[in-house]
N, CA, C, O and the ligand as a Tripos MOL2 file, in Angstrom:
@<TRIPOS>MOLECULE
protein
  293   291    74     0     0
PROTEIN
NO_CHARGES

@<TRIPOS>ATOM
      1 N         111.7120   70.3410  146.0140 N.3       1 MET1
      2 CA        113.1490   70.7190  145.9530 C.3       1 MET1
      3 C         113.9730   69.4530  145.7940 C.2       1 MET1
      4 O         113.8580   68.4900  146.5520 O.2       1 MET1
      5 N         114.8220   69.5070  144.7520 N.am      2 THR2
      6 CA        115.7300   68.4220  144.4640 C.3       2 THR2
      7 C         117.1440   68.9070  144.6080 C.2       2 THR2
      8 O         117.5400   69.8290  143.8950 O.2       2 THR2
      9 N         117.9440   68.3220  145.5150 N.am      3 LEU3
     10 CA        119.2850   68.7760  145.7070 C.3       3 LEU3
     11 C         120.2560   67.8940  144.8270 C.2       3 LEU3
     12 O         120.1410   66.6760  144.6890 O.2       3 LEU3
     13 N         121.1890   68.6550  144.2760 N.am      4 ARG4
     14 CA        122.1670   68.0040  143.4090 C.3       4 ARG4
     15 C         123.5180   68.2600  143.8820 C.2       4 ARG4
     16 O         123.8040   69.2780  144.5110 O.2       4 ARG4
     17 N         124.4290   67.2630  143.5600 N.am      5 HIS5
     18 CA        125.8770   67.4200  143.9950 C.3       5 HIS5
     19 C         126.4700   68.4600  143.1040 C.2       5 HIS5
     20 O         125.8380   68.7580  142.0910 O.2       5 HIS5
     21 N         127.6550   69.0720  143.3650 N.am      6 PRO6
     22 CA        128.4650   68.7280  144.5460 C.3       6 PRO6
     23 C         128.0430   69.5580  145.7830 C.2       6 PRO6
     24 O         127.7550   70.7540  145.7200 O.2       6 PRO6
     25 N         128.0320   68.8380  146.8780 N.am      7 PHE7
     26 CA        127.8680   69.4650  148.1930 C.3       7 PHE7
     27 C         128.8110   68.7840  149.1990 C.2       7 PHE7
     28 O         129.3020   67.6740  148.9950 O.2       7 PHE7
     29 N         129.0240   69.5040  150.2670 N.am      8 PHE8
     30 CA        129.6410   68.7530  151.4050 C.3       8 PHE8
     31 C         128.5890   67.7900  151.8590 C.2       8 PHE8
     32 O         127.4570   68.1780  152.1500 O.2       8 PHE8
     33 N         128.9600   66.5290  151.9210 N.am      9 ASN9
     34 CA        128.0860   65.5140  152.4280 C.3       9 ASN9
     35 C         128.4830   65.1160  153.8610 C.2       9 ASN9
     36 O         129.5590   64.5640  154.0920 O.2       9 ASN9
     37 N         127.6310   65.3960  154.7640 N.am     10 ALA10
     38 CA        127.9410   65.1180  156.1690 C.3      10 ALA10
     39 C         128.0300   63.6600  156.4140 C.2      10 ALA10
     40 O         127.3020   62.8600  155.8280 O.2      10 ALA10
     41 N         128.9630   63.3050  157.3200 N.am     11 HIS11
     42 CA        129.1080   61.9040  157.7050 C.3      11 HIS11
     43 C         128.0020   61.5300  158.7100 C.2      11 HIS11
     44 O         127.5530   60.3840  158.7500 O.2      11 HIS11
     45 N         127.5690   62.5140  159.5230 N.am     12 SER12
     46 CA        126.5200   62.2870  160.4370 C.3      12 SER12
     47 C         125.9670   63.6510  160.8930 C.2      12 SER12
     48 O         126.4820   64.7040  160.5190 O.2      12 SER12
     49 N         124.9230   63.5980  161.6970 N.am     13 ILE13
     50 CA        124.3770   64.8750  162.2140 C.3      13 ILE13
     51 C         124.4300   64.7430  163.7280 C.2      13 ILE13
     52 O         124.4130   63.6530  164.3000 O.2      13 ILE13
     53 N         124.4950   65.9470  164.3530 N.am     14 GLY14
     54 CA        124.4040   66.0440  165.7770 C.3      14 GLY14
     55 C         123.1960   66.9190  166.1400 C.2      14 GLY14
     56 O         123.0510   68.0070  165.5820 O.2      14 GLY14
     57 N         122.3670   66.4980  167.0130 N.am     15 ILE15
     58 CA        121.1580   67.2110  167.3760 C.3      15 ILE15
     59 C         121.2420   67.6220  168.8710 C.2      15 ILE15
     60 O         121.3960   66.7780  169.7530 O.2      15 ILE15
     61 N         121.1430   68.8550  169.1050 N.am     16 GLY16
     62 CA        121.2590   69.3190  170.5560 C.3      16 GLY16
     63 C         120.7700   70.7190  170.7480 C.2      16 GLY16
     64 O         119.9190   71.2040  170.0030 O.2      16 GLY16
     65 N         121.3110   71.3720  171.7540 N.am     17 THR17
     66 CA        120.9790   72.7960  172.0740 C.3      17 THR17
     67 C         122.2500   73.5350  172.1110 C.2      17 THR17
     68 O         123.3190   72.9720  171.8770 O.2      17 THR17
     69 N         122.1540   74.8300  172.4110 N.am     18 CYS18
     70 CA        123.3180   75.6420  172.5660 C.3      18 CYS18
     71 C         123.3850   76.1270  174.0120 C.2      18 CYS18
     72 O         122.5080   75.8040  174.8140 O.2      18 CYS18
     73 N         124.4190   76.9000  174.3510 N.am     19 ALA19
     74 CA        124.6640   77.3450  175.6670 C.3      19 ALA19
     75 C         123.8220   78.5080  176.1200 C.2      19 ALA19
     76 O         123.8190   78.8450  177.3040 O.2      19 ALA19
     77 N         123.1110   79.1250  175.2120 N.am     20 ASP20
     78 CA        122.2840   80.3170  175.5060 C.3      20 ASP20
     79 C         120.9940   79.8900  176.2240 C.2      20 ASP20
     80 O         120.1390   79.2520  175.6100 O.2      20 ASP20
     81 N         120.8370   80.2350  177.5290 N.am     21 PRO21
     82 CA        119.6070   79.8310  178.2510 C.3      21 PRO21
     83 C         118.3610   80.3860  177.5560 C.2      21 PRO21
     84 O         117.2840   79.7950  177.6280 O.2      21 PRO21
     85 N         118.5180   81.4910  176.9050 N.am     22 ALA22
     86 CA        117.3200   82.1810  176.2720 C.3      22 ALA22
     87 C         117.0030   81.5820  174.8950 C.2      22 ALA22
     88 O         115.9370   81.8600  174.3460 O.2      22 ALA22
     89 N         117.8380   80.8240  174.3640 N.am     23 CYS23
     90 CA        117.6030   80.1990  173.0110 C.3      23 CYS23
     91 C         116.6400   79.0630  173.1340 C.2      23 CYS23
     92 O         116.8380   78.1280  173.9100 O.2      23 CYS23
     93 N         115.5680   79.1600  172.3390 N.am     24 ARG24
     94 CA        114.5100   78.1310  172.3640 C.3      24 ARG24
     95 C         114.5140   77.3970  171.0010 C.2      24 ARG24
     96 O         113.4800   77.3090  170.3380 O.2      24 ARG24
     97 N         115.6250   76.9020  170.6160 N.am     25 ALA25
     98 CA        115.7980   76.2600  169.3270 C.3      25 ALA25
     99 C         116.5740   75.0000  169.3960 C.2      25 ALA25
    100 O         117.4200   74.8390  170.2760 O.2      25 ALA25
    101 N         116.3180   74.0960  168.4960 N.am     26 VAL26
    102 CA        117.1280   72.8830  168.3160 C.3      26 VAL26
    103 C         118.2540   73.1990  167.3130 C.2      26 VAL26
    104 O         118.0380   73.7960  166.2590 O.2      26 VAL26
    105 N         119.4340   72.7760  167.6900 N.am     27 HIS27
    106 CA        120.5740   72.9680  166.8520 C.3      27 HIS27
    107 C         120.8920   71.6340  166.1570 C.2      27 HIS27
    108 O         121.0000   70.6000  166.8160 O.2      27 HIS27
    109 N         121.0350   71.6610  164.8800 N.am     28 VAL28
    110 CA        121.3810   70.4160  164.1380 C.3      28 VAL28
    111 C         122.7250   70.7240  163.3910 C.2      28 VAL28
    112 O         122.8080   71.6000  162.5310 O.2      28 VAL28
    113 N         123.7020   69.9850  163.7630 N.am     29 HIS29
    114 CA        125.0550   70.1280  163.1700 C.3      29 HIS29
    115 C         125.3390   69.0670  162.1560 C.2      29 HIS29
    116 O         124.9730   67.9010  162.3060 O.2      29 HIS29
    117 N         126.0160   69.5150  161.1000 N.am     30 LEU30
    118 CA        126.4960   68.5190  160.0760 C.3      30 LEU30
    119 C         127.8790   68.2070  160.4370 C.2      30 LEU30
    120 O         128.7280   69.0960  160.4990 O.2      30 LEU30
    121 N         128.1400   66.9570  160.6830 N.am     31 ILE31
    122 CA        129.4320   66.4710  161.2210 C.3      31 ILE31
    123 C         130.2320   65.8050  160.1220 C.2      31 ILE31
    124 O         129.6870   65.0320  159.3340 O.2      31 ILE31
    125 N         131.5480   66.1040  160.0620 N.am     32 ASP32
    126 CA        132.3390   65.4410  159.0220 C.3      32 ASP32
    127 C         132.9220   64.1770  159.5550 C.2      32 ASP32
    128 O         132.6080   63.7370  160.6610 O.2      32 ASP32
    129 N         133.8330   63.5580  158.7050 N.am     33 GLU33
    130 CA        134.4340   62.2530  159.0830 C.3      33 GLU33
    131 C         135.2930   62.3390  160.3120 C.2      33 GLU33
    132 O         135.5110   61.3310  160.9840 O.2      33 GLU33
    133 N         135.7970   63.5330  160.6300 N.am     34 ASP34
    134 CA        136.6790   63.7180  161.7450 C.3      34 ASP34
    135 C         135.9670   64.2030  162.9780 C.2      34 ASP34
    136 O         136.5800   64.7400  163.9010 O.2      34 ASP34
    137 N         134.5850   63.9950  162.9860 N.am     35 ASP35
    138 CA        133.7320   64.4580  164.1260 C.3      35 ASP35
    139 C         133.7730   65.9330  164.3590 C.2      35 ASP35
    140 O         133.5340   66.3840  165.4790 O.2      35 ASP35
    141 N         134.0740   66.7240  163.3150 N.am     36 ARG36
    142 CA        133.9560   68.1680  163.4250 C.3      36 ARG36
    143 C         132.6370   68.6720  162.9000 C.2      36 ARG36
    144 O         132.1410   68.1420  161.9060 O.2      36 ARG36
    145 N         132.0420   69.6770  163.5250 N.am     37 SER37
    146 CA        130.8630   70.2610  163.0160 C.3      37 SER37
    147 C         131.2380   71.2220  161.8980 C.2      37 SER37
    148 O         132.0410   72.1340  162.0920 O.2      37 SER37
    149 N         130.6570   71.0120  160.7460 N.am     38 ARG38
    150 CA        130.9720   71.8240  159.5840 C.3      38 ARG38
    151 C         129.9970   72.8920  159.3150 C.2      38 ARG38
    152 O         130.3240   73.9050  158.6980 O.2      38 ARG38
    153 N         128.7100   72.6750  159.8000 N.am     39 ALA39
    154 CA        127.6860   73.6890  159.5660 C.3      39 ALA39
    155 C         126.5950   73.2900  160.5620 C.2      39 ALA39
    156 O         126.5650   72.1690  161.0690 O.2      39 ALA39
    157 N         125.6800   74.2680  160.8280 N.am     40 GLN40
    158 CA        124.5380   73.9590  161.6050 C.3      40 GLN40
    159 C         123.3100   74.6270  161.0190 C.2      40 GLN40
    160 O         123.4170   75.5990  160.2710 O.2      40 GLN40
    161 N         122.1560   74.1100  161.3580 N.am     41 CYS41
    162 CA        120.9770   74.8200  161.1950 C.3      41 CYS41
    163 C         120.1940   74.9320  162.5060 C.2      41 CYS41
    164 O         120.2050   74.0040  163.3150 O.2      41 CYS41
    165 N         119.5750   75.9660  162.6980 N.am     42 VAL42
    166 CA        118.8820   76.2350  164.0310 C.3      42 VAL42
    167 C         117.3640   76.2690  163.7290 C.2      42 VAL42
    168 O         116.8510   77.0690  162.9470 O.2      42 VAL42
    169 N         116.7090   75.3350  164.4170 N.am     43 ILE43
    170 CA        115.2940   75.1460  164.1570 C.3      43 ILE43
    171 C         114.5220   75.5580  165.3880 C.2      43 ILE43
    172 O         114.6810   74.9800  166.4630 O.2      43 ILE43
    173 N         113.6900   76.5590  165.2180 N.am     44 ALA44
    174 CA        112.8120   77.0030  166.3200 C.3      44 ALA44
    175 C         111.8970   75.8560  166.7430 C.2      44 ALA44
    176 O         111.4310   75.0800  165.9080 O.2      44 ALA44
    177 N         111.6480   75.7580  168.0230 N.am     45 CYS45
    178 CA        110.8610   74.6180  168.5410 C.3      45 CYS45
    179 C         109.5200   74.4950  167.8370 C.2      45 CYS45
    180 O         109.0510   73.3870  167.5780 O.2      45 CYS45
    181 N         108.8810   75.6630  167.5170 N.am     46 GLU46
    182 CA        107.5920   75.5620  166.8760 C.3      46 GLU46
    183 C         107.6120   75.0740  165.4310 C.2      46 GLU46
    184 O         106.5760   74.7930  164.8290 O.2      46 GLU46
    185 N         108.8730   74.9800  164.8810 N.am     47 ASN47
    186 CA        108.9340   74.4600  163.4680 C.3      47 ASN47
    187 C         109.3950   72.9920  163.3810 C.2      47 ASN47
    188 O         109.4750   72.4190  162.2950 O.2      47 ASN47
    189 N         109.6930   72.4070  164.5330 N.am     48 VAL48
    190 CA        110.2490   71.0400  164.5330 C.3      48 VAL48
    191 C         109.2370   70.0400  163.9420 C.2      48 VAL48
    192 O         109.5960   69.2070  163.1100 O.2      48 VAL48
    193 N         107.9960   70.1300  164.3720 N.am     49 GLU49
    194 CA        106.9750   69.1800  163.8570 C.3      49 GLU49
    195 C         106.7830   69.2640  162.3750 C.2      49 GLU49
    196 O         106.6270   68.2490  161.6960 O.2      49 GLU49
    197 N         106.7940   70.5210  161.8530 N.am     50 ALA50
    198 CA        106.6360   70.6900  160.3660 C.3      50 ALA50
    199 C         107.8070   70.1080  159.6430 C.2      50 ALA50
    200 O         107.6250   69.5360  158.5680 O.2      50 ALA50
    201 N         109.0040   70.2190  160.1690 N.am     51 ILE51
    202 CA        110.2020   69.6660  159.4980 C.3      51 ILE51
    203 C         110.1130   68.1400  159.5010 C.2      51 ILE51
    204 O         110.4050   67.4670  158.5130 O.2      51 ILE51
    205 N         109.6980   67.6330  160.6560 N.am     52 ILE52
    206 CA        109.5310   66.1340  160.7300 C.3      52 ILE52
    207 C         108.5670   65.6390  159.7170 C.2      52 ILE52
    208 O         108.7880   64.6360  159.0390 O.2      52 ILE52
    209 N         107.4310   66.4030  159.6200 N.am     53 ALA53
    210 CA        106.4200   66.0120  158.5960 C.3      53 ALA53
    211 C         106.9660   66.0470  157.2520 C.2      53 ALA53
    212 O         106.6400   65.1620  156.4610 O.2      53 ALA53
    213 N         107.8070   67.0240  156.8900 N.am     54 ASP54
    214 CA        108.4040   67.1200  155.5780 C.3      54 ASP54
    215 C         109.3380   65.9350  155.4150 C.2      54 ASP54
    216 O         109.3210   65.3220  154.3480 O.2      54 ASP54
    217 N         110.1580   65.5640  156.4050 N.am     55 LEU55
    218 CA        110.9840   64.4420  156.2930 C.3      55 LEU55
    219 C         110.2180   63.1330  156.0060 C.2      55 LEU55
    220 O         110.6000   62.3260  155.1590 O.2      55 LEU55
    221 N         109.1480   62.9790  156.7420 N.am     56 ARG56
    222 CA        108.2770   61.7730  156.4740 C.3      56 ARG56
    223 C         107.6990   61.7650  155.1070 C.2      56 ARG56
    224 O         107.6170   60.7310  154.4440 O.2      56 ARG56
    225 N         107.2930   62.9440  154.6850 N.am     57 SER57
    226 CA        106.7450   63.0260  153.2900 C.3      57 SER57
    227 C         107.7000   62.6150  152.2680 C.2      57 SER57
    228 O         107.3690   61.8600  151.3540 O.2      57 SER57
    229 N         108.9480   63.1190  152.4020 N.am     58 VAL58
    230 CA        109.9910   62.7160  151.3340 C.3      58 VAL58
    231 C         110.3270   61.2680  151.4860 C.2      58 VAL58
    232 O         110.4940   60.5730  150.4840 O.2      58 VAL58
    233 N         110.4330   60.7780  152.7000 N.am     59 ARG59
    234 CA        110.6780   59.3650  152.9510 C.3      59 ARG59
    235 C         109.5990   58.5050  152.2730 C.2      59 ARG59
    236 O         109.8960   57.5760  151.5220 O.2      59 ARG59
    237 N         108.3740   58.8400  152.5560 N.am     60 ASP60
    238 CA        107.2740   58.0310  151.9890 C.3      60 ASP60
    239 C         107.3020   58.0960  150.4090 C.2      60 ASP60
    240 O         107.0330   57.1010  149.7350 O.2      60 ASP60
    241 N         107.6240   59.2570  149.8740 N.am     61 ARG61
    242 CA        107.6780   59.2940  148.4210 C.3      61 ARG61
    243 C         108.7960   58.4380  147.9110 C.2      61 ARG61
    244 O         108.6150   57.7710  146.8920 O.2      61 ARG61
    245 N         109.9260   58.4110  148.5400 N.am     62 ILE62
    246 CA        111.0600   57.5990  148.1460 C.3      62 ILE62
    247 C         110.7070   56.1220  148.2840 C.2      62 ILE62
    248 O         110.9420   55.3280  147.3730 O.2      62 ILE62
    249 N         110.1450   55.7680  149.4260 N.am     63 VAL63
    250 CA        109.8520   54.3910  149.7140 C.3      63 VAL63
    251 C         108.7990   53.8950  148.7380 C.2      63 VAL63
    252 O         108.9730   52.7990  148.2060 O.2      63 VAL63
    253 N         107.7630   54.5900  148.4730 N.am     64 MET64
    254 CA        106.7110   54.2380  147.6250 C.3      64 MET64
    255 C         106.9500   54.3710  146.1520 C.2      64 MET64
    256 O         106.3040   53.7020  145.3450 O.2      64 MET64
    257 N         107.9220   55.2730  145.7760 N.am     65 GLY65
    258 CA        108.1690   55.5970  144.3910 C.3      65 GLY65
    259 C         109.2180   54.7310  143.6830 C.2      65 GLY65
    260 O         109.4230   54.8770  142.4780 O.2      65 GLY65
    261 N         109.8530   53.8750  144.3850 N.am     66 GLY66
    262 CA        110.7580   52.9450  143.6560 C.3      66 GLY66
    263 C         111.9960   53.7690  143.2330 C.2      66 GLY66
    264 O         112.4000   54.6950  143.9370 O.2      66 GLY66
    265 N         112.5920   53.4210  142.0750 N.am     67 GLU67
    266 CA        113.8200   53.9900  141.6290 C.3      67 GLU67
    267 C         113.6070   55.4060  141.1810 C.2      67 GLU67
    268 O         114.5710   56.1710  141.1490 O.2      67 GLU67
    269 N         112.3890   55.8120  140.8270 N.am     68 LYS68
    270 CA        112.1760   57.2130  140.4400 C.3      68 LYS68
    271 C         111.8410   58.0920  141.6300 C.2      68 LYS68
    272 O         111.5860   59.2860  141.4760 O.2      68 LYS68
    273 N         111.8420   57.5360  142.7430 N.am     69 LYS69
    274 CA        111.6060   58.2980  144.0300 C.3      69 LYS69
    275 C         110.2470   58.9950  143.9990 C.2      69 LYS69
    276 O         110.0790   60.0180  144.6630 O.2      69 LYS69
    277 N         109.3230   58.5030  143.2900 N.am     70 GLY70
    278 CA        108.0250   59.0880  143.1830 C.3      70 GLY70
    279 C         107.9590   60.3470  142.3540 C.2      70 GLY70
    280 O         106.9480   61.0490  142.3870 O.2      70 GLY70
    281 N         109.0450   60.6680  141.5820 N.am     71 LEU71
    282 CA        109.0620   61.7980  140.7470 C.3      71 LEU71
    283 C         108.6170   61.4060  139.3400 C.2      71 LEU71
    284 O         108.7040   60.2440  138.9420 O.2      71 LEU71
    285 N         108.1310   62.4200  138.5870 N.am     72 ASP72
    286 CA        107.7160   62.1680  137.2200 C.3      72 ASP72
    287 C         108.9090   62.2900  136.1960 C.2      72 ASP72
    288 O         108.8080   61.8020  135.0700 O.2      72 ASP72
    289 N         109.9840   62.9210  136.5940 N.am     73 ASN73
    290 CA        111.0280   63.1280  135.6370 C.3      73 ASN73
    291 C         112.0250   61.9560  135.6690 C.2      73 ASN73
    292 O         112.9980   61.9510  134.9140 O.2      73 ASN73
    293 ZN        120.4600   78.0090  170.6010 Zn       74 ZN74
@<TRIPOS>BOND
     1     1     2 1
     2     2     3 1
     3     3     4 2
     4     3     5 am
     5     5     6 1
     6     6     7 1
     7     7     8 2
     8     7     9 am
     9     9    10 1
    10    10    11 1
    11    11    12 2
    12    11    13 am
    13    13    14 1
    14    14    15 1
    15    15    16 2
    16    15    17 am
    17    17    18 1
    18    18    19 1
    19    19    20 2
    20    19    21 am
    21    21    22 1
    22    22    23 1
    23    23    24 2
    24    23    25 am
    25    25    26 1
    26    26    27 1
    27    27    28 2
    28    27    29 am
    29    29    30 1
    30    30    31 1
    31    31    32 2
    32    31    33 am
    33    33    34 1
    34    34    35 1
    35    35    36 2
    36    35    37 am
    37    37    38 1
    38    38    39 1
    39    39    40 2
    40    39    41 am
    41    41    42 1
    42    42    43 1
    43    43    44 2
    44    43    45 am
    45    45    46 1
    46    46    47 1
    47    47    48 2
    48    47    49 am
    49    49    50 1
    50    50    51 1
    51    51    52 2
    52    51    53 am
    53    53    54 1
    54    54    55 1
    55    55    56 2
    56    55    57 am
    57    57    58 1
    58    58    59 1
    59    59    60 2
    60    59    61 am
    61    61    62 1
    62    62    63 1
    63    63    64 2
    64    63    65 am
    65    65    66 1
    66    66    67 1
    67    67    68 2
    68    67    69 am
    69    69    70 1
    70    70    71 1
    71    71    72 2
    72    71    73 am
    73    73    74 1
    74    74    75 1
    75    75    76 2
    76    75    77 am
    77    77    78 1
    78    78    79 1
    79    79    80 2
    80    79    81 am
    81    81    82 1
    82    82    83 1
    83    83    84 2
    84    83    85 am
    85    85    86 1
    86    86    87 1
    87    87    88 2
    88    87    89 am
    89    89    90 1
    90    90    91 1
    91    91    92 2
    92    91    93 am
    93    93    94 1
    94    94    95 1
    95    95    96 2
    96    95    97 am
    97    97    98 1
    98    98    99 1
    99    99   100 2
   100    99   101 am
   101   101   102 1
   102   102   103 1
   103   103   104 2
   104   103   105 am
   105   105   106 1
   106   106   107 1
   107   107   108 2
   108   107   109 am
   109   109   110 1
   110   110   111 1
   111   111   112 2
   112   111   113 am
   113   113   114 1
   114   114   115 1
   115   115   116 2
   116   115   117 am
   117   117   118 1
   118   118   119 1
   119   119   120 2
   120   119   121 am
   121   121   122 1
   122   122   123 1
   123   123   124 2
   124   123   125 am
   125   125   126 1
   126   126   127 1
   127   127   128 2
   128   127   129 am
   129   129   130 1
   130   130   131 1
   131   131   132 2
   132   131   133 am
   133   133   134 1
   134   134   135 1
   135   135   136 2
   136   135   137 am
   137   137   138 1
   138   138   139 1
   139   139   140 2
   140   139   141 am
   141   141   142 1
   142   142   143 1
   143   143   144 2
   144   143   145 am
   145   145   146 1
   146   146   147 1
   147   147   148 2
   148   147   149 am
   149   149   150 1
   150   150   151 1
   151   151   152 2
   152   151   153 am
   153   153   154 1
   154   154   155 1
   155   155   156 2
   156   155   157 am
   157   157   158 1
   158   158   159 1
   159   159   160 2
   160   159   161 am
   161   161   162 1
   162   162   163 1
   163   163   164 2
   164   163   165 am
   165   165   166 1
   166   166   167 1
   167   167   168 2
   168   167   169 am
   169   169   170 1
   170   170   171 1
   171   171   172 2
   172   171   173 am
   173   173   174 1
   174   174   175 1
   175   175   176 2
   176   175   177 am
   177   177   178 1
   178   178   179 1
   179   179   180 2
   180   179   181 am
   181   181   182 1
   182   182   183 1
   183   183   184 2
   184   183   185 am
   185   185   186 1
   186   186   187 1
   187   187   188 2
   188   187   189 am
   189   189   190 1
   190   190   191 1
   191   191   192 2
   192   191   193 am
   193   193   194 1
   194   194   195 1
   195   195   196 2
   196   195   197 am
   197   197   198 1
   198   198   199 1
   199   199   200 2
   200   199   201 am
   201   201   202 1
   202   202   203 1
   203   203   204 2
   204   203   205 am
   205   205   206 1
   206   206   207 1
   207   207   208 2
   208   207   209 am
   209   209   210 1
   210   210   211 1
   211   211   212 2
   212   211   213 am
   213   213   214 1
   214   214   215 1
   215   215   216 2
   216   215   217 am
   217   217   218 1
   218   218   219 1
   219   219   220 2
   220   219   221 am
   221   221   222 1
   222   222   223 1
   223   223   224 2
   224   223   225 am
   225   225   226 1
   226   226   227 1
   227   227   228 2
   228   227   229 am
   229   229   230 1
   230   230   231 1
   231   231   232 2
   232   231   233 am
   233   233   234 1
   234   234   235 1
   235   235   236 2
   236   235   237 am
   237   237   238 1
   238   238   239 1
   239   239   240 2
   240   239   241 am
   241   241   242 1
   242   242   243 1
   243   243   244 2
   244   243   245 am
   245   245   246 1
   246   246   247 1
   247   247   248 2
   248   247   249 am
   249   249   250 1
   250   250   251 1
   251   251   252 2
   252   251   253 am
   253   253   254 1
   254   254   255 1
   255   255   256 2
   256   255   257 am
   257   257   258 1
   258   258   259 1
   259   259   260 2
   260   259   261 am
   261   261   262 1
   262   262   263 1
   263   263   264 2
   264   263   265 am
   265   265   266 1
   266   266   267 1
   267   267   268 2
   268   267   269 am
   269   269   270 1
   270   270   271 1
   271   271   272 2
   272   271   273 am
   273   273   274 1
   274   274   275 1
   275   275   276 2
   276   275   277 am
   277   277   278 1
   278   278   279 1
   279   279   280 2
   280   279   281 am
   281   281   282 1
   282   282   283 1
   283   283   284 2
   284   283   285 am
   285   285   286 1
   286   286   287 1
   287   287   288 2
   288   287   289 am
   289   289   290 1
   290   290   291 1
   291   291   292 2
@<TRIPOS>SUBSTRUCTURE
     1 MET1         2 RESIDUE 1 A MET
     2 THR2         6 RESIDUE 1 A THR
     3 LEU3        10 RESIDUE 1 A LEU
     4 ARG4        14 RESIDUE 1 A ARG
     5 HIS5        18 RESIDUE 1 A HIS
     6 PRO6        22 RESIDUE 1 A PRO
     7 PHE7        26 RESIDUE 1 A PHE
     8 PHE8        30 RESIDUE 1 A PHE
     9 ASN9        34 RESIDUE 1 A ASN
    10 ALA10       38 RESIDUE 1 A ALA
    11 HIS11       42 RESIDUE 1 A HIS
    12 SER12       46 RESIDUE 1 A SER
    13 ILE13       50 RESIDUE 1 A ILE
    14 GLY14       54 RESIDUE 1 A GLY
    15 ILE15       58 RESIDUE 1 A ILE
    16 GLY16       62 RESIDUE 1 A GLY
    17 THR17       66 RESIDUE 1 A THR
    18 CYS18       70 RESIDUE 1 A CYS
    19 ALA19       74 RESIDUE 1 A ALA
    20 ASP20       78 RESIDUE 1 A ASP
    21 PRO21       82 RESIDUE 1 A PRO
    22 ALA22       86 RESIDUE 1 A ALA
    23 CYS23       90 RESIDUE 1 A CYS
    24 ARG24       94 RESIDUE 1 A ARG
    25 ALA25       98 RESIDUE 1 A ALA
    26 VAL26      102 RESIDUE 1 A VAL
    27 HIS27      106 RESIDUE 1 A HIS
    28 VAL28      110 RESIDUE 1 A VAL
    29 HIS29      114 RESIDUE 1 A HIS
    30 LEU30      118 RESIDUE 1 A LEU
    31 ILE31      122 RESIDUE 1 A ILE
    32 ASP32      126 RESIDUE 1 A ASP
    33 GLU33      130 RESIDUE 1 A GLU
    34 ASP34      134 RESIDUE 1 A ASP
    35 ASP35      138 RESIDUE 1 A ASP
    36 ARG36      142 RESIDUE 1 A ARG
    37 SER37      146 RESIDUE 1 A SER
    38 ARG38      150 RESIDUE 1 A ARG
    39 ALA39      154 RESIDUE 1 A ALA
    40 GLN40      158 RESIDUE 1 A GLN
    41 CYS41      162 RESIDUE 1 A CYS
    42 VAL42      166 RESIDUE 1 A VAL
    43 ILE43      170 RESIDUE 1 A ILE
    44 ALA44      174 RESIDUE 1 A ALA
    45 CYS45      178 RESIDUE 1 A CYS
    46 GLU46      182 RESIDUE 1 A GLU
    47 ASN47      186 RESIDUE 1 A ASN
    48 VAL48      190 RESIDUE 1 A VAL
    49 GLU49      194 RESIDUE 1 A GLU
    50 ALA50      198 RESIDUE 1 A ALA
    51 ILE51      202 RESIDUE 1 A ILE
    52 ILE52      206 RESIDUE 1 A ILE
    53 ALA53      210 RESIDUE 1 A ALA
    54 ASP54      214 RESIDUE 1 A ASP
    55 LEU55      218 RESIDUE 1 A LEU
    56 ARG56      222 RESIDUE 1 A ARG
    57 SER57      226 RESIDUE 1 A SER
    58 VAL58      230 RESIDUE 1 A VAL
    59 ARG59      234 RESIDUE 1 A ARG
    60 ASP60      238 RESIDUE 1 A ASP
    61 ARG61      242 RESIDUE 1 A ARG
    62 ILE62      246 RESIDUE 1 A ILE
    63 VAL63      250 RESIDUE 1 A VAL
    64 MET64      254 RESIDUE 1 A MET
    65 GLY65      258 RESIDUE 1 A GLY
    66 GLY66      262 RESIDUE 1 A GLY
    67 GLU67      266 RESIDUE 1 A GLU
    68 LYS68      270 RESIDUE 1 A LYS
    69 LYS69      274 RESIDUE 1 A LYS
    70 GLY70      278 RESIDUE 1 A GLY
    71 LEU71      282 RESIDUE 1 A LEU
    72 ASP72      286 RESIDUE 1 A ASP
    73 ASN73      290 RESIDUE 1 A ASN
    74 ZN74       293 GROUP 0 **** ****
C-alpha cells in the first residue's frame, strides 16, 4: 500500500485506552497542531504485534531501499 497526498497529516499521535472497562483495545489518536484529536483507530490487543511487525517491515524497506524506499517503481 502506498499512500498519496492530500491527507490530513497528523502533527503527532496519542496512544492510550478509552473509558470503557470492557474495551480491550489500544486507541491511537491522530493529533493536530493544536493538540486536538482529529481521528482515531482502535486496535484490538491481539492485533498489536502484527501492526508493529508491519511498521518494522516498512521501516526496514525504507532504511534499506534508499531514495526508492525499496520499491521497484
Ligand atoms: Zn476502547
